[in-house]
C-alpha positions, 0 to 999 in steps of 0.5 A: 370434526365435520370431516370425522362425522362425514367419514364415519356416520354411515359406517357407524349406522351400518355397524348398528344395523349389523349389531342389531340383527347379529346379536339376535342370532348370537343369542340363539347360537350360544344357546345351541352351543355352536359358537363358530357357526357364524365363522363357518357360514361366513367362510363358506360365503367367502369361498363362494365370493372367491370362486366368483372372483376367479370367474371375473365377477366384481366383489359387489356384483349380483353374480358374486352375491349369488355365488356367496349365497349359494355356498352359504345355503349349502353350508346351512343344509349341512349344519341342519343335519348336525342334529342327527349326529351321535350325541357323543360327537360335539356339534362344534367339532363338525362346525370346525371341520366345515370352517377349516375345509372352506378356508383351505379351499379358499386359500387354494383358489386364491393361490391361483388368482392375481392379487389373491392376498389383497382379496383374502384381506378384504374378505377377512377384515372387510371395508365398512368405511366404503359402505354406501347408502344404496347397500344399506337401503337394500339390506335394511328390509331384509334384516328387519324382516328376518329379525322379526321372524327370528323373534317370533320363532324364538317367542313361540318355540319353533326353534325347539321342535323335534323330529322332522319339524325340528330339522325344518326349523334348523334348516330355516334358521341356518338358511336365514342366518346364511342370507344375513351373513352373506350380506354382512360379510360383503360389507364388514368382513368375516372377523368383524361379523363374528365380533358383531355376532358373539361379543354383544351376545356374550355381554348380554348374557353376562349382565341380563337374564331375560332374552329382551334385556340381553338384547338391549344390553348387547345392542347398547354395548355393541353400539358403544364398542363400534363407535369406539373402534371407528373413532380409534381407527380414525385417530390412530390411522389404522385398519378400520375392521381390525381396530373395531375387532380389537375394540369389541374384544377389549369391551368384552374384557372390561365387561368380564372384569366388571362382572368379576368385581360385582360378584367379588363384592358379594364374597369379599372375604373369599376373594381377598384370601385367594388374591392374597395367596396368589400374591404370596405365591407369585412373590415367592416364585419370583424370589426363587427365580432371582436366586436361581437365574439372577441374570435372566429376565425377572418379570415381576421385578422388571414390571415393578421397575418399569412402573417405579424406576426409583426401585433400582436405587434400592440395590444399585451402588453409586457407581452402578447408578451413574453408569446406568443413568449415563447409558439411559440418557444415551438411549434417549438421545439416539432414539430422539435422533432416529425419530427426527430422521424418520419424521424428516423423511416422512415429511418430505414425502407428504409435502411432495418433495421427495428426497433423492436416493443419496439422501435416503441412503445417508438417512438409512445409514444414520438410522442403522448406526443409531440403532446399533448404538442403542443396542450397545447402551441397552446391553450396558444397562442390562449388564449393570442391572444383572450384576447388581441383582446377582450381588444382592439376590440372597438379600432379596430372597430372604426379604421376600420370605419375610414379607410373605410370612407377614402377608400370610400372618395378616391374612390368617389374623383377618380371617380369624377376626372375620370368623369370630365376628360372624360367630358373635352375630349368629343368634342363639336358639332357645331350647 
């Protein structure tokens, strides 16, 4: 536990700091309808870092930071001119062009650099685990100052000005954003910074109406997602940046589902009818597909069998069930042997007593043999299942049709009952 805290305490603190400033910018970015401006600015900053890398500057050096900031501010100047584009041109299209162009330029430069692939990976997913106390001390005053100015500008309406003053406000906004992004990308990478920017802001917009409450929701949920991602990367021993991005995406999915459920509770009758009709349509489509292609993959039936294997007993005869069970047991046995050999090889490497090449070749040969045997047994399982489904496809089809008819009848019955109860509760007006 102490090791866990020592390793992840500083990255978690850095993540909270990044979420704090980026959620503010994220709400403004969503309001301006330029969602991918963060990716464009971050990629331009990364292009500057790549050019500095090509010239021999270390990734965390002052020279690399100056190049990154210069490219980010150049992009900020370009983005500030979007307001003068014709209204028929979506701002996101111009932002996308800037992102694609800077990405392509970075790839062209990396192709000529030694260890270019590793540099690209570092730019994309960053290394928040290696953030130092000195880095945090340098950026905290910057983020606090920019955060206060951004709050003041939003509160007083400076960002909504028109004419030349509006262009100056846009230029100041994108320049401040570029300054923040340049520091953030160096610590967390392009993908994680984009997650910090958009996902907490989206969740804030989902669950709150005022700007202050949206910030509070975004900060709270963003901190929870960051902590979950760091913990998952530690437990699963995976890339920290990529794991945290997935954790943020999963958090957004949960927030969306929760919001749908909350809204559905207000319109239960309509939602239940839609879900019922959808279930009937899926069941009918699956049964028609079973009749047309009984030997092909059947997503609904396969998913049902994966959840409840006993479903196969409904259409297997005694002989088919015996053959399928035997093949399934062989698959489990061969898989266990492969896992044992893999563990044996890995354990010998961890303990420092590397096994000789002859033993490695034998283990590889055994694993290949077991893999082929597993494929053969799985082919037997698939063939038995396909034959059984082909034999009973019409029975399954008519059963599905009857079940769908019953579901539709129940839906109509409950809908009629609901409407009649509503009519009975409507007060009769006196003339």
